[in-house]
N, C-alpha and C positions, 0 to 999 in steps of 0.2 A: 691208366697212365705208367709209364716208365721209370724205371730205375736211372738217374741220372748218370749213377755209376755203376757196374756190375759188383754183383756183391753174392755172398754167401752165409747161409746160420752155421753158426759154430758153437760146438756147449761146450760150457763152461761150468762144472760139477763147481756150485757153490761151497758146498759140507768143505769143502777139501782146505780153504784159506782160512784163517782166523781173521774175525773180522769182527770181533769182539770189543776187543781194545774200551779203555775207561774213559766214561764219559768228560770230556774236557770242561771243564768250566768257567776256565777263561776266555772262552774265543767268544762272545757276546751272546746278544736276542735279537738279532737283525729277523733272523729267521722266523722266530716266533709271534712277528710283528705280522705277518705274513699269514700265520695259521689262522690268527684274532681274525684277518681280511676274508681267510675261507669261512671260519665258523658266521659271519654273519649272515653272509651272503648262502650258505644253504639252511641258515635259522626264517631269509626270507623267503626260498626257495618253498621250504617249505608251508609258511604262513600262505601265502600267496595262491598254492594249490587247494588246499583246506578251506579257503573263505566261502566256495561258493556248498560246500557241502553242509557249512554251519547256516547258509541262509538258504536253503532247500524250501526248509516250511514257509519261508516268506514268499518266495519267489514262484512255487507252487501253486501259491494262493493268486498272485498275481499275474502268472502268464498260463495260467492254466493247464498245467505241465498234469502228463501221468509218470508213471510208475516207466515207462516205456520211454518216452521224451528226454526224463532224467538222465535214464541210461546210454542211451545217445550221444547224450549230452559230455557222459565219460566215459564213453568211449572210443569220445576222439580225442581227448586230452589222452587216454591210452595208447594209440595207436600210431599217434605222431611223437609222443613220447619217444615211444623203440623203435621208431622209425628216424627220426630223431637225433639218438644216440649214435647212432649208425655214423649220422653225418656229421655229425659237429666232430667228432673223437676224428675224424680225418682232416676236418674245417683247421683244429686247432694242433694238429701235427702235422701242417703245411706253415700255417700262420702265426701260429706263439701263443704260449699260454694268456702275454696279457692283451692281448687283440682278441684272441677265442674267447676270451670270459667275457669284455666287452660287448662284443655283439650279443653274446648268450642273453645276459643280463638286460640289456636294451632290450632287444625282441621281448620278452618274456615280459618285463615290467610295463610295456607300451601294451600289450597284450594282454597284464591282468586290467587296466585300467579304461580299457577300449569295452570291459563288459559292461560300466557305468552307460555307456550309451550305445548297449542293444537296447532291441523293442519286440522280436522275435525268439521264439524256440530255434530255429535256423539261426541266426547270428550269434546266438551263447555256442550253438555248436560249432560257429566258425573262430570264435573266438577262442575259446577252451582251447580248440586246435592249433592257434596260436601260439599258447600258454606252454599246450607240453613240449611244441615247436624247442622255442625258447630255453626250458627247464631244463633240457635234457642235454646242454652244453653244461648245465653245471660242476657235474664231477667228471668225466673224461677231462676239465679242466682243471679243479681242484688238484686230482691225485695228480697228474703232468706239476702242479705247481711244487706239489710232495718232494717229489723224487728231483726236481731240479735242486729243492734246498734243503734238503735233509740228507746226511745220510743213511744207508742202510737200518744201523743201528738205532733211529728215533723214528724213521719212518712210520711204523706202526705208532710209536704214539701219538704223533701228529695229526696220522689219519683219524686214529678214536678223539682227539679233540674237537677236529672241524666236522667230523660227521656226526657229533655230538649234537651238531646244530638243530638236525633232524626230527632229532627228540623234541630237544624245545623248542621249536615251530609248534612242535606236534600239542605240546602247552599250552605255548603261548596266546593262537588261534584262539582255543572257545571262551578265553575270557577278551580278549583287544575286541575279536569283532563281535560279537554281542553289544561290546560297549559301544560302538561307533554304530553300530544299529539302532539303539536305542538313542544314543544321544542326537542321531543326525538321518540316520536311514541307508536302505542297501544302496546305493548307487556310491555313497560316500566313505562304505567298508572299500569296496573295489578301489575307486582310486584313491583313498589312504594307502593302503596295504601294499599297491602300486608302486607309488610313490616311493615308496622302502628301497627297490630296490637303487633310483637312481641317485638315493642322499652315499648308498652304499658304492657307488659308479666312480665319487669324486675321488673319495679315499684309494680307492682301487687305485686308479689312474695318478692317484702322488705318490701314493708310497709306494706299487710293486713295479719290479724289474729284475729280469733273470739276475743269478749274482754275480754271472760275468759281466753284468753294466750300473750294477747297481753303485753307484760313483762313493757311498760312505759304510759301503761295508769293508771291516777291518781284514785284513790278511789274514789272519789266526781262524778267523770264521771259515772266512772263502775255504782254507786247507782241510779244516774241519769235515766242512760240507761233501769235500770230497774228499772225505781222508781212507773211506772204505769202498768208495768207484770203482767197478769191475772196470779196466779198458777197455773202451766202449770201440774205440780204433771211431773219432769224430767223422766219420765219413759222412755225410748229408746227403741220404735218401731216400727215396718214393716208396713207400713199401704198400706190396699191392694186397687187398685183399687175400685173395688166393692162395697166398703163400703166407701169412699168420695161421690161418684155419691147415694150411699143413703141418703143423704146428702143434706138437702134444701140450706145451703151455698155453697156448691156444683154447686150448679143448679145459684144461684143467681150471682155469678162468668162468668158461663158457659154464660148465660144471655147475662151480662153486656160485654162483649165480641164479643161474635155472632153475638147480633144486630147491633154491633158499629165498630168493625175494617174495615168490610167490607168496610164502607165510608171512612175512612183512605185512605187506596189503592185506594180508584177515586178519594178522594183529591190530590194521592201522581201522579197517572196516568194520571189519562185524561185531570188535570185541561190545561194542557200546550194546549194537543189538541182543547177541548173549547176555552178558549179566543184563536186559534188561527181563527178554523171555523166560530165565533160569532161577535169577533171584529179585525181581520184581523193584530191577532197578528205576530209580526217575531218573530219564532222562533229559527233564524240566531244569533239571536243578543244576548246580555245581556239582560235578564227580569225584570224589574222593580215590577212591575206590580205580577211576583212569588215570586220572593222575597220575595214583603211585607209581601203574603200569611204565607210566611214559618217563616217569622219572628216572623209576629202574633201565631204562634202553637207554638215558643216559651216562651210569654208573657201568653198564655192560658196555659200550661205546671205548670210553678212557682206561677200564681197568682192561679189557682186551687190548687196547694199544699198551699198556702199559707193562702187560704181562710177560711178551713175547720181545719189548725190547730190554726187560729186566733181565731174562735169560743171556740177550745176547751181550750187555753189560758181563754177565756172569760166565763168558766164555764159551757160549753154547755156538755152534755153525748156526746161520741165519734162517737157513732154508727147517732145519730141526727148530729151533725155537717159535718160527712160525707154524708149522703142522702140527706140532703138540698142542699149541695155543688153540688150534682149530678144532683137535679132538677134541680137548677141553669143552669148549663152546658147543662141540657136537652133545656130549652128554651132559650140559645143562640142561639142553634142551629135553632130553626123554624124559623126565618128569612128568612134563606136560603132558604125559596118556594118562597120571593118576586123579585130574582134573573130576573127572568122572564120578569119582568118587566124592568130590568137595560135598562137606553137608551147608560150610557158610558160604559168604562171596568173599568172607577175604581171604579164606583158607584158597577158591580156587585164584584170588589177584594173586598170595607169594607164588604160585607155580606160574599160573602167565608171567608173573612179573622176571620170576626167575628166565624164563622161554624167551622173553621179549630182549631181556639184558644179554644174554646170550648170541644172540640174533645177533645185536650190536656189537659185539667180541669178534663176532666171525665176519660180518662186512668188514671191519678196521682191517683185519689181517688179511681177508681175503684180496681187498681190494693193494694191501701191501706187498703181495707177494705176485701179483702184476708187476710191478713199479720194479718189484726186485730181480723179475724172472727177464723182461725187456729193457732195451737202451730208449732213454727219452724218447727219441724222434718216430716211433713207433708204440711206446705206450697208451696217450690220446686214442689210436686205435682202436688198441686191444681192449682197453674200457670200451671202449662204444658196441665195440661186438660182443663181448660180455655180458656189458650193461640192457643190451638189449635183448638177447638172448632171455635176460632176467624179468623184462619188462613182458615179455612174448609167455614167460610161464606167469605172469600174472593178469595176463587177460587169460591163457587157458583157465587155470586154476577155481575162478569163479563161477567158471560156466558147472565144473564139478559141486563146488560150492552149494550154488542156487538147484540144484536137481537132488541135493543129498537133503539138504536143508527143506526145500519143497514135498517133497516126496515122504519123510518124517513128521514135516506140520500135518498134512495130510493123515497122516495117521493119530493124529495130535502128539505125539512125540520127540516134538521137535529137540529136545538136550539129546537125545543119541546122535542124532543129525552130525551135533559138534561134541559129540565123546570123538566120531570115529574119524572124523578132522582133524580132534588132537592127535589122533592115533599115528594119524598121517605127518603131521606139524611134527611131533617127537621123532619118525624115524627119518625124517627127511635130511637132516644135516648131517645125519651118520652114513646116508646112504652116498653121498655126496661126497664125503673125508675119504670114505673104501674108495672110491671110484678116479680119484683126485688119486688117491696112493697109485693106484697099480700102473696110473696116463703117466707119472712123473714119479717114480719109487726116491731119484734123488735130485728132483727139483731143479734141474739143471737151469743154468739162465742161458738164453737165445743170445748171441755174439757176432755182432757184423763186420764182417775182415771182406777186405779186397781180394778178388780174386786172386790175383797175381800174391796174394799172401800166405792163399792153400798150400 
């Protein structure tokens, strides 16, 4: 796809410009309605992806699944989710946030409901692949919406709020799905949870527009939204992936996702097994320990977003605030290394909760770093590229996880395998931060300008 107009890339050092400003409390709150919409979309996104895991005992009995069958179903989701991030990022940059998000949630909600009609393992592989493809549009669209509606000094906080929907979804699913299963059956569990997306879509179509098109947006709030925007020269260009991959800023986001997203998936999918095998936790009953971990991620998501936003309001340059918050998050993950010395489950819960909360603080800020560095018409593509890198890491890391746990399980000491994995988890964020620091020491933004202006 060719550029509509010739452009070049110009670096702009965001640290040189004071973007702090005090928060204007008299501007209106329309932009926060957008955050509420994004929060519920992300919550539904995580509910829909978790349903099959919660129904696994029921489905493997009914369809006679082996562990290999189930792994293929999960792999179908992972592969299409990774590819979909790349595809949807591009699509959303071309057609806009409102239509892009609409297509994404229509696709994933329909795929989620189609699970109820499937009668074979192959059928589950196909609908799971469809779910992964549709759900991949959530974060590219949401981050672009935040960039459209928020000044830089509020973006991390807004991202933290909507990103906490992932944690809320992880908390709600284990309560909601078993209740539906007991009352109606597994088919209805897919139908009811899948239908939530269509309910959300009604509100999205009614309430969402970009600030320029929003008729009831006050002039003061519009000016506030654009109060610290860099002059990106509103040249509507289509930016090739190859050009984005040639930028250090793109690799900053890729690094931040590739090295840390797999850790989140490890926390999400292997923690129950860790607590069960190490501390004999009964997973057939509601787990206060798992609930505590996922609740901590909500605090981390909002707290991490608040911290960098607070620093900016206090006068810190934008990227210094982001980078400092990322470093604090990375350091907060390190203590998980000492989980090996935990003698009771609550000590382990405390260390893992701190690490999981720190991950979501990291996530809120690494997404915001991308929106700070890239113009809006390239942002979803960058989010898609980085998101795909994170998903690829999420596909590769479980191979190592499975190898280590199987190896030490055969030796009768599976806890040692978990201890090695916790060391890897503890170091991953600090390694990512160091690489990011050397890739973009000044964390300069990408600026699109016409060649005639160079």
